C-alpha positions as CSV (number, residue, x, y, z in Angstrom):
1,X,137.2,106.4,85.3
2,X,136.9,103.4,87.6
3,X,136.0,99.9,86.5
4,X,132.2,99.7,86.9
5,X,130.1,96.7,87.7
6,X,130.8,93.9,85.2
7,X,127.5,92.7,83.8
8,X,126.2,89.2,82.9
9,X,126.0,88.9,79.0
10,X,122.3,88.1,79.1
11,X,121.4,91.2,81.1
12,X,123.0,93.4,78.5
13,X,120.4,92.6,75.8
14,X,117.4,93.9,77.6
15,X,117.6,97.4,76.1
16,X,118.1,96.0,72.5
17,X,121.9,96.2,72.5
18,X,122.8,92.8,70.9
19,X,126.6,93.5,70.5
20,X,127.3,90.9,73.2
21,X,126.5,88.2,70.5
22,X,129.5,89.5,68.6
23,X,131.5,89.7,71.9
24,X,131.0,85.9,72.3
25,X,132.7,85.1,69.0
26,X,135.3,87.8,68.7
27,X,138.7,86.1,68.2
28,X,140.8,88.9,69.7
29,X,139.8,88.6,73.4
30,X,141.5,88.7,76.8
31,X,140.1,86.3,79.3
32,X,141.0,85.9,83.0
33,X,139.9,83.8,85.9
34,X,137.5,85.7,88.3
35,X,139.1,85.9,91.7
36,X,136.9,87.5,94.3
37,X,138.5,89.2,97.3
38,X,137.5,92.2,99.4
39,X,138.0,95.1,99.6
40,X,139.0,96.3,96.2
41,X,142.4,98.1,96.4
42,X,143.6,100.8,94.0
43,X,147.3,101.8,94.1
44,X,150.0,103.5,92.1
45,X,151.2,107.1,91.4
46,X,148.7,109.9,91.8
47,X,148.9,112.0,88.6
48,X,147.9,115.1,90.5
49,X,150.8,115.0,93.0
50,X,153.3,112.5,91.7
51,X,153.1,110.6,95.0
52,X,152.4,107.0,95.7
53,X,149.0,106.2,97.0
54,X,146.7,103.4,98.1
55,X,142.9,103.4,98.5
56,X,139.6,101.7,97.8
57,X,137.4,102.6,94.9
58,X,136.6,105.8,96.8
59,X,139.8,107.3,95.2
60,X,137.5,108.0,92.3
61,X,134.8,109.8,94.2
62,X,133.6,113.0,92.6
63,X,133.4,115.0,95.9
64,X,135.5,113.5,98.6
65,X,138.3,111.6,97.0
66,X,139.9,109.3,99.6
67,X,143.4,109.2,98.2
68,X,145.9,108.1,100.8
69,X,149.5,109.2,100.3
70,X,150.5,108.5,103.9
71,X,149.4,106.4,106.9
72,X,148.0,109.6,108.4
73,X,145.7,110.0,105.3
74,X,144.5,106.4,105.8
75,X,143.6,107.0,109.5
76,X,141.8,110.3,108.6
77,X,139.9,109.0,105.6
78,X,138.9,105.5,106.9
79,X,137.7,105.3,110.5
80,X,137.0,101.5,110.2
81,X,139.8,99.9,112.1
82,X,139.8,96.7,110.0
83,X,140.0,98.7,106.7
84,X,142.7,100.8,108.2
85,X,144.8,97.7,109.0
86,X,144.4,96.5,105.4
87,X,145.2,99.8,103.8
88,X,148.2,100.5,106.0
89,X,149.6,97.0,105.2
90,X,149.0,97.7,101.5
91,X,150.7,101.1,101.8
92,X,153.7,99.5,103.5
93,X,154.0,96.4,101.2
94,X,152.9,97.2,97.7
95,X,155.8,98.1,95.4
96,X,156.0,101.7,94.3
97,X,155.0,102.0,90.6
98,X,154.2,104.7,88.1
99,X,151.3,102.6,86.9
100,X,147.9,102.6,88.5
101,X,146.4,99.2,89.4
102,X,143.3,97.8,91.0
103,X,143.0,94.4,92.6
104,X,141.1,92.4,95.2
105,X,142.5,91.9,98.7
106,X,142.7,88.2,99.5
107,X,144.2,88.4,103.0
108,X,147.3,88.6,105.2
109,X,150.0,86.0,105.0
110,X,150.5,83.2,107.4
111,X,147.8,80.7,106.3
112,X,147.0,78.4,103.3
113,X,143.2,78.9,103.1
114,X,141.4,82.2,102.5
115,X,137.8,83.1,102.1
116,X,137.6,86.9,101.6
117,X,134.1,86.6,100.1
118,X,131.9,83.7,99.0
119,X,134.6,81.6,97.4
120,X,137.4,80.0,99.5
121,X,140.9,79.6,98.1
122,X,143.3,76.8,99.2
123,X,147.0,77.3,98.5
124,X,149.4,74.3,98.4
125,X,151.4,75.8,101.2
126,X,151.2,78.6,103.8
127,X,151.7,82.0,102.3
128,X,154.8,83.7,103.8
129,X,154.2,87.1,102.1
130,X,152.7,89.9,104.2
131,X,149.6,90.5,102.0
132,X,147.9,88.7,99.1
133,X,146.4,90.7,96.2
134,X,144.6,89.5,93.1
135,X,145.2,92.3,90.5
136,X,142.8,92.6,87.6
137,X,142.7,96.2,86.3
138,X,145.2,98.9,85.1
139,X,144.4,102.5,84.5
140,X,145.7,104.7,81.6
141,X,146.2,108.3,82.6
142,X,144.7,110.7,80.1
143,X,144.6,113.8,82.3
144,X,145.8,115.3,85.6
145,X,143.6,113.5,88.2
146,X,142.6,109.9,89.0
147,X,139.2,110.6,87.5
148,X,141.0,111.4,84.2
149,X,142.0,107.7,83.8
150,X,140.6,104.9,81.6
151,X,140.2,101.4,83.1
152,X,141.2,98.3,81.1
153,X,141.7,94.7,82.2
154,X,145.2,93.8,83.2
155,X,146.8,91.7,80.5
156,X,150.2,91.1,82.0
157,X,151.7,89.4,85.1
158,X,152.7,91.5,88.0
159,X,155.8,90.4,89.9
160,X,157.1,91.3,93.3
161,X,160.7,90.6,94.1
162,X,160.4,90.7,97.8
163,X,158.2,89.1,100.5
164,X,155.9,92.0,101.0
165,X,153.1,91.0,98.6
166,X,152.0,87.9,96.6
167,X,150.2,88.8,93.4
168,X,147.7,86.0,92.6
169,X,147.2,85.5,88.9
170,X,146.8,82.7,86.4
171,X,146.4,82.0,82.7
172,X,143.0,81.3,81.3
173,X,141.5,80.6,77.9
174,X,138.2,80.1,76.3
175,X,138.1,78.3,72.9
176,X,134.4,78.4,72.3
177,X,133.8,80.9,69.5
178,X,133.3,78.3,66.8
179,X,131.2,76.0,69.0
180,X,128.6,78.7,69.8
181,X,128.7,80.7,66.5
182,X,125.5,79.1,65.1
183,X,123.7,79.7,68.4
184,X,124.7,83.4,68.4
185,X,123.5,83.7,64.8
186,X,120.1,82.2,65.8
187,X,119.9,84.6,68.8
188,X,120.4,87.5,66.4
189,X,117.4,86.3,64.4
190,X,115.4,85.9,67.6
191,X,116.5,89.4,68.5
192,X,114.2,90.8,65.9
193,X,111.1,89.6,67.8
194,X,111.1,91.3,71.2
195,X,109.9,94.7,72.3
196,X,112.9,96.1,74.2
197,X,112.8,98.3,77.3
198,X,114.6,101.4,78.4
199,X,117.5,101.3,80.9
200,X,115.3,102.1,83.9
201,X,112.9,99.2,83.3
202,X,115.9,97.0,82.4
203,X,117.3,97.6,85.9
204,X,114.0,96.7,87.5
205,X,113.9,93.5,85.4
206,X,117.4,92.6,86.6
207,X,116.3,93.2,90.2
208,X,113.4,90.8,89.8
209,X,115.6,88.2,88.0
210,X,118.2,88.4,90.8
211,X,115.4,88.1,93.4
212,X,114.1,85.0,91.6
213,X,117.6,83.5,91.7
214,X,118.0,84.3,95.3
215,X,114.7,82.8,96.5
216,X,114.3,79.9,94.1
217,X,115.0,76.3,95.3
218,X,115.4,75.1,91.7
219,X,118.7,75.0,89.9
220,X,117.6,77.1,87.0
221,X,115.1,79.8,86.2
222,X,112.0,78.1,84.7
223,X,109.7,79.4,81.9
224,X,106.8,79.9,84.3
225,X,109.1,82.2,86.5
226,X,110.0,84.2,83.4
227,X,106.3,84.6,82.5
228,X,105.6,85.9,86.0
229,X,108.4,88.4,85.8
230,X,107.2,89.5,82.3
231,X,103.7,90.0,83.7
232,X,104.8,91.9,86.8
233,X,106.7,94.4,84.7
234,X,104.4,94.4,81.7
235,X,107.1,93.5,79.2
236,X,107.2,91.2,76.1
237,X,107.8,87.6,77.1
238,X,109.9,87.3,73.9
239,X,112.4,89.6,75.6
240,X,112.9,87.2,78.5
241,X,113.0,84.2,76.2
242,X,115.8,85.9,74.4
243,X,117.4,86.6,77.7
244,X,117.2,82.9,78.5
245,X,118.7,82.0,75.2
246,X,121.7,84.3,75.6
247,X,122.1,82.9,79.1
248,X,122.3,79.4,77.7
249,X,124.9,80.5,75.2
250,X,126.9,82.0,78.1
251,X,126.8,78.8,80.0
252,X,128.0,76.8,76.9
253,X,130.9,79.2,76.6
254,X,131.6,79.0,80.4
255,X,132.0,75.3,80.4
256,X,134.5,75.4,77.6
257,X,136.8,77.8,79.5
258,X,139.9,76.5,81.4
259,X,142.7,77.9,83.6
260,X,146.0,76.8,85.2
261,X,145.4,78.2,88.7
262,X,147.9,76.9,91.3
263,X,145.3,77.2,94.0
264,X,142.0,75.3,94.5
265,X,138.6,77.0,94.8
266,X,135.9,75.9,97.1
267,X,132.2,76.6,97.5
268,X,131.1,74.0,100.1
269,X,133.1,71.6,97.9
270,X,135.9,71.8,95.4
271,X,134.9,73.8,92.3
272,X,136.7,74.9,89.1
273,X,136.4,78.5,90.1
274,X,133.8,81.3,90.2
275,X,134.0,82.0,86.5
276,X,135.8,84.3,84.1
277,X,135.9,87.8,82.8
278,X,136.4,88.4,79.1
279,X,137.2,91.7,77.3
280,X,137.4,92.6,73.6
281,X,136.4,95.5,71.4
282,X,132.7,94.7,72.1
283,X,133.0,95.1,75.8
284,X,133.7,93.4,79.1
285,X,131.4,90.8,80.6
286,X,131.6,88.0,83.1
287,X,131.0,84.3,82.5
288,X,129.5,83.0,85.7
289,X,127.0,80.3,86.6
290,X,124.7,82.8,88.3
291,X,122.4,80.1,89.8
292,X,125.3,78.7,91.7
293,X,127.5,81.6,92.5
294,X,125.2,84.6,92.3
295,X,122.7,82.8,94.5
296,X,125.5,82.1,97.0
297,X,126.5,85.8,96.9
298,X,122.9,86.9,97.5
299,X,122.5,84.6,100.4
300,X,125.8,85.7,101.9
301,X,125.1,89.5,101.4
302,X,121.3,89.6,101.8
303,X,120.4,90.5,98.3
304,X,123.3,92.6,97.2
305,X,123.6,92.5,93.3
306,X,126.4,90.4,92.0
């Protein structure tokens, strides 16, 4: 199945699942820099036909699977001309591989600065490859169709031995487990206090939190704002206090992460990057300063969840 929306750690505790507190301090983790392009491209060998394909996340659709094994397929499945141009170039330039990958499209070659989404990326020289892709996911085939696949974060470097495609990746690490261990222990104790909510109400809470971030002129969500959200949804204020605590643990972890990217990231000014994605046996979550980056995404895309 496709890689679904990667959640903020603090949002995951609203239903009473506190496993993210073990996720923070798990020693065997894979961490990567979050590079945000558009659209998301999936490519590889279709297990159903044995043919090479490219597509968007629509290759995983239940009803109309838009799997493109030829340029004619792309034109038929995707009437948008800009998307056609991107997919045709991906079909022509991505190396044929038995493995199935997913990555974000950064842009076409010929420039040194790209802003496919909210974050801009400046390279030290003009890119002379035809396309630029930031790969992040690979799929293990466990059946006969693309839906019979299991997504997992890419933990190796992809190389292309010709000028068709530049794969943008870098090494990242987060040595924060020991530093935040006591805070995670305290959060587990605090986790005994709240009355938790079901998934439906949790989704409504997240919508209100995101709306608060989008509209607020303050750099952080304040206690009075959490009290208003708790009152609107008739939930235990201790739940949102725990949410705030887990969010602060995430922020401590985020600022102890580092990477060796060979490009520079910009959001109005030079920044360290959008954040990180970390995976271990307890799950996959993103380490992002949501007041800075999520708010910028909301303003750019008129309230789309990030």
